[in-house]
VOFIMI-795323 format. One record per residue (C-alpha): residue in three letters; x, y, z. Coordinates in Angstrom, 1 decimal, m for minus. Each point is the difference from the previous one (the first is absolute). Example, Ala and Ser with C-alpha at 12.3 -4.5 7.8 and 13.67 -1.06 7.14 Angstrom:
BEGIN
<pt residuo="ALA" px="12.3" py="m4.5" pz="7.8"/>
<pt residuo="SER" px="1.4" py="3.4" pz="m0.7"/>
***
This chain:
BEGIN
<pt residuo="MET" px="0.0" py="0.0" pz="0.0"/>
<pt residuo="ILE" px="1.3" py="3.4" pz="m0.9"/>
<pt residuo="LYS" px="0.3" py="2.4" pz="2.9"/>
<pt residuo="GLN" px="m1.5" py="3.4" pz="m0.7"/>
<pt residuo="ALA" px="0.5" py="3.3" pz="1.8"/>
<pt residuo="VAL" px="m2.3" py="0.7" pz="2.9"/>
<pt residuo="THR" px="m2.1" py="3.0" pz="m0.9"/>
<pt residuo="LYS" px="m1.2" py="2.7" pz="2.5"/>
<pt residuo="TYR" px="m3.5" py="m1.5" pz="m0.4"/>
<pt residuo="VAL" px="1.3" py="m3.4" pz="1.1"/>
<pt residuo="ALA" px="2.2" py="1.4" pz="2.7"/>
<pt residuo="ASP" px="m3.0" py="1.9" pz="1.4"/>
<pt residuo="TRP" px="m2.1" py="m3.1" pz="0.3"/>
<pt residuo="PHE" px="2.8" py="m1.7" pz="2.0"/>
<pt residuo="ALA" px="0.6" py="3.1" pz="2.1"/>
<pt residuo="ARG" px="m3.7" py="0.2" pz="1.0"/>
<pt residuo="ALA" px="0.0" py="m3.7" pz="0.8"/>
<pt residuo="ASP" px="3.1" py="0.5" pz="2.2"/>
<pt residuo="GLU" px="m1.9" py="2.8" pz="1.8"/>
<pt residuo="ASP" px="m2.9" py="m2.3" pz="0.7"/>
<pt residuo="LEU" px="2.3" py="m2.6" pz="1.5"/>
<pt residuo="ASP" px="1.6" py="2.7" pz="2.1"/>
<pt residuo="ILE" px="m3.4" py="1.1" pz="1.3"/>
<pt residuo="ALA" px="m1.0" py="m3.6" pz="0.8"/>
<pt residuo="GLU" px="3.2" py="m0.6" pz="1.9"/>
<pt residuo="LEU" px="m0.5" py="3.2" pz="2.1"/>
<pt residuo="ILE" px="m3.5" py="m1.1" pz="0.9"/>
<pt residuo="LEU" px="1.1" py="m3.5" pz="0.9"/>
<pt residuo="LYS" px="2.9" py="1.4" pz="2.2"/>
<pt residuo="GLU" px="m2.4" py="2.2" pz="1.8"/>
<pt residuo="GLU" px="m2.4" py="m2.8" pz="0.6"/>
<pt residuo="ARG" px="m2.8" py="2.2" pz="m1.3"/>
<pt residuo="PRO" px="m3.2" py="m1.3" pz="m1.5"/>
<pt residuo="TYR" px="1.1" py="m2.5" pz="m2.6"/>
<pt residuo="ASN" px="m2.6" py="0.6" pz="m2.7"/>
<pt residuo="PRO" px="1.9" py="3.0" pz="m1.5"/>
<pt residuo="ALA" px="3.2" py="m2.0" pz="m0.1"/>
<pt residuo="CYS" px="m1.8" py="m2.8" pz="m1.8"/>
<pt residuo="PHE" px="m1.4" py="2.5" pz="m2.5"/>
<pt residuo="HIS" px="3.5" py="1.5" pz="m0.7"/>
<pt residuo="GLU" px="1.5" py="m3.4" pz="m0.5"/>
<pt residuo="GLN" px="m2.7" py="m0.8" pz="m2.6"/>
<pt residuo="GLN" px="0.7" py="3.4" pz="m1.6"/>
<pt residuo="ALA" px="3.8" py="m0.7" pz="m0.1"/>
<pt residuo="ALA" px="m0.6" py="m3.3" pz="m1.8"/>
<pt residuo="GLU" px="m2.3" py="1.6" pz="m2.4"/>
<pt residuo="LYS" px="2.4" py="2.7" pz="m0.9"/>
<pt residuo="TYR" px="3.0" py="m2.4" pz="m0.3"/>
<pt residuo="LEU" px="m2.1" py="m2.1" pz="m2.4"/>
<pt residuo="LYS" px="m1.0" py="3.1" pz="m2.0"/>
<pt residuo="GLY" px="3.6" py="1.2" pz="m0.1"/>
<pt residuo="PHE" px="1.1" py="m3.4" pz="m1.4"/>
<pt residuo="LEU" px="m2.7" py="0.3" pz="m2.7"/>
<pt residuo="ALA" px="1.0" py="3.6" pz="m0.8"/>
<pt residuo="TYR" px="3.7" py="m1.1" pz="m0.2"/>
<pt residuo="HIS" px="m1.1" py="m2.5" pz="m2.7"/>
<pt residuo="ALA" px="m2.0" py="2.6" pz="m1.9"/>
<pt residuo="GLN" px="m3.4" py="m1.6" pz="0.9"/>
<pt residuo="ASN" px="m3.1" py="2.0" pz="0.6"/>
<pt residuo="VAL" px="m0.4" py="0.8" pz="3.7"/>
<pt residuo="ARG" px="m3.7" py="m0.4" pz="0.7"/>
<pt residuo="LYS" px="m1.7" py="1.9" pz="2.8"/>
<pt residuo="ILE" px="m1.0" py="m3.1" pz="1.9"/>
<pt residuo="HIS" px="0.8" py="m1.2" pz="3.5"/>
<pt residuo="ASP" px="m0.4" py="m3.8" pz="m0.4"/>
<pt residuo="LEU" px="3.4" py="m1.5" pz="0.7"/>
<pt residuo="LYS" px="m0.9" py="m3.3" pz="m1.6"/>
<pt residuo="ALA" px="m0.9" py="1.7" pz="m3.3"/>
<pt residuo="LEU" px="3.2" py="2.0" pz="0.1"/>
<pt residuo="LEU" px="2.0" py="m3.1" pz="0.8"/>
<pt residuo="GLU" px="m1.6" py="m1.8" pz="m3.0"/>
<pt residuo="GLU" px="1.3" py="2.8" pz="m2.2"/>
<pt residuo="CYS" px="3.4" py="m0.2" pz="1.5"/>
<pt residuo="HIS" px="0.0" py="m3.8" pz="m0.4"/>
<pt residuo="LYS" px="m0.3" py="0.4" pz="m3.7"/>
<pt residuo="ILE" px="3.4" py="1.8" pz="0.0"/>
<pt residuo="ASP" px="1.6" py="m2.1" pz="2.7"/>
<pt residuo="PRO" px="m1.4" py="m3.4" pz="0.9"/>
<pt residuo="SER" px="1.6" py="0.1" pz="3.5"/>
<pt residuo="PHE" px="m2.7" py="2.5" pz="1.1"/>
<pt residuo="ARG" px="m2.3" py="m3.0" pz="0.3"/>
<pt residuo="GLU" px="1.8" py="m0.8" pz="3.3"/>
<pt residuo="LEU" px="m1.6" py="3.2" pz="1.5"/>
<pt residuo="GLU" px="m3.6" py="m1.1" pz="m0.4"/>
<pt residuo="GLU" px="m0.6" py="m0.9" pz="3.7"/>
<pt residuo="GLU" px="1.5" py="3.3" pz="1.2"/>
<pt residuo="ALA" px="m2.1" py="1.9" pz="m2.5"/>
<pt residuo="THR" px="m3.1" py="m1.7" pz="1.3"/>
<pt residuo="VAL" px="0.8" py="1.0" pz="3.6"/>
<pt residuo="LEU" px="0.9" py="3.6" pz="m0.9"/>
<pt residuo="ASN" px="m3.1" py="0.4" pz="m2.1"/>
<pt residuo="ARG" px="m2.1" py="m0.2" pz="3.1"/>
<pt residuo="PHE" px="1.6" py="3.2" pz="1.3"/>
<pt residuo="TYR" px="m0.9" py="2.4" pz="m2.8"/>
<pt residuo="ILE" px="m3.8" py="0.5" pz="0.7"/>
<pt residuo="THR" px="m0.6" py="m1.7" pz="3.3"/>
<pt residuo="SER" px="2.6" py="2.1" pz="1.7"/>
<pt residuo="ARG" px="m1.5" py="3.2" pz="m1.2"/>
<pt residuo="TYR" px="m3.8" py="m0.2" pz="0.6"/>
<pt residuo="PRO" px="m1.5" py="m0.2" pz="3.5"/>
<pt residuo="ASP" px="m3.0" py="m2.1" pz="m1.0"/>
<pt residuo="ASP" px="2.3" py="m2.7" pz="m1.5"/>
<pt residuo="THR" px="2.9" py="0.2" pz="2.4"/>
<pt residuo="PRO" px="1.2" py="m3.0" pz="1.9"/>
<pt residuo="GLU" px="2.8" py="0.9" pz="2.4"/>
<pt residuo="PHE" px="3.3" py="m1.3" pz="m1.3"/>
<pt residuo="GLY" px="2.6" py="m1.1" pz="2.4"/>
<pt residuo="LEU" px="3.8" py="0.2" pz="m0.1"/>
<pt residuo="GLY" px="0.5" py="m3.4" pz="m1.4"/>
<pt residuo="GLU" px="m2.3" py="0.7" pz="m2.9"/>
<pt residuo="CYS" px="1.8" py="3.1" pz="m1.4"/>
***
């Protein structure tokens, strides 16, 4: 596979993903409510996947379903199939960590 330059657009996806991980780590260190940490972990995964797609000049859709994004990444690199279980777990944290009517309380071991 030919390596290509990382554009600002791609770098921005990865930088925002790094920020989400930093926020999640801060929340976990402070032993604050874990739902926001879980949400930021999902967001980091989403942004890393979108950055990967952008790096490979693929359309970056405005979706939040990690399994759908993973499927697109898998078409480029079959090893992404190994992340399906993690994507399923993280997918729970996008909506259910944001809306009070649907919110289970996530614990430290779940994030």
